Phi, psi and omega in degrees: 000131178287139178254108191244136175254132172245126179252113176275196189273358183275207185297130182245018183298321180263098181211091181299157183257018185250017177279156180280327184221142178239130180240128178258139179249110178052241181297340176297337177299316181294324179295322176298314181295322179297329180274001181074021179265155180291151174246087185286319177223129175249126185230140174149175172271348175059032178281352181258005180240157180282168177298323178295316179294322180295322177296321177296317178299313181296326181289322189260342180283141176286330178214137178239127175243101184253135179244171174275154180298326180273101184208165180276330183267148169286165179298323179293320177299318177298320180295317179295319180295319178295323180294312182287336174293322180275327185226076187294340181260008189289151166264120189246126174248125181258125176249153177075024183266349182253158182083183179074213183295136184293324180295321176294318180302312181292321177301321181292323179296321187257037181305318183292354174295334174289120184299336178285337180262339183307318181296343184254009189301325179296341186262002185247135167222146178248131190224139162220190185292345185238349187218152171219124186241129177230171182230151172219139177285173177303147182133195180253135184218149173258122184256120183275147177290155173245110185298342180277351185240149184265329188231163175219138179233157184229128179236104176284133179244125179107022174062029177281159178268122185257138171233140181230126177230153179081006179256168177300323179238089181286156174230124180218185188300325185285330183240018183297138172219145185278128178207147180290322183224122176262090188261176174059032173276170182217153175279154178241057179056033178198162175295156175259137176262130177232150174220142181219130187275342175198165183081214176213168187241128171265124182245123185243111169274140182206166174213159179291154180293127184269000000 
């Protein structure tokens, strides 16, 4: 399985050098080049870069996927679609997806709402120095702890009924309450079991700022 990094336009401080393929999103292309990393695929409308920078991107990228600014997809959505078209079995880690414009931030959180990306939700994670976000479709899942993170939160998308067992704060039929985000939960030295009857689940690992 290919291990692919996608760098969006946000913070790029956390970007390991052990990925098999690197994809730049708009201004993220320049950050990859500045770090001396390969630019295997460059994606975006490139409205945030200068003509000189765009020439550099075109010269150094192995593949360029350029869109028009007026489009239905965000640049990150286009990058993910191009990535899975080329590498359908890939494990994809997105860096630089948090912070910045709030509309972009929210679009990034709800990526599986796009029907073209929904089939790949298990293969996508969004990471920065303080958070790690993954997705799971409706059904029953075992969620493994992340030793680098202190907390875990669950956000059901699509009005599904969520149950959580094996966590510090379980949720079951007897104590269920409706909430958009069930945050600040914790692992108890074991995996957490979750079930969702419809929609999909956003799972957020997090830790306090150090």
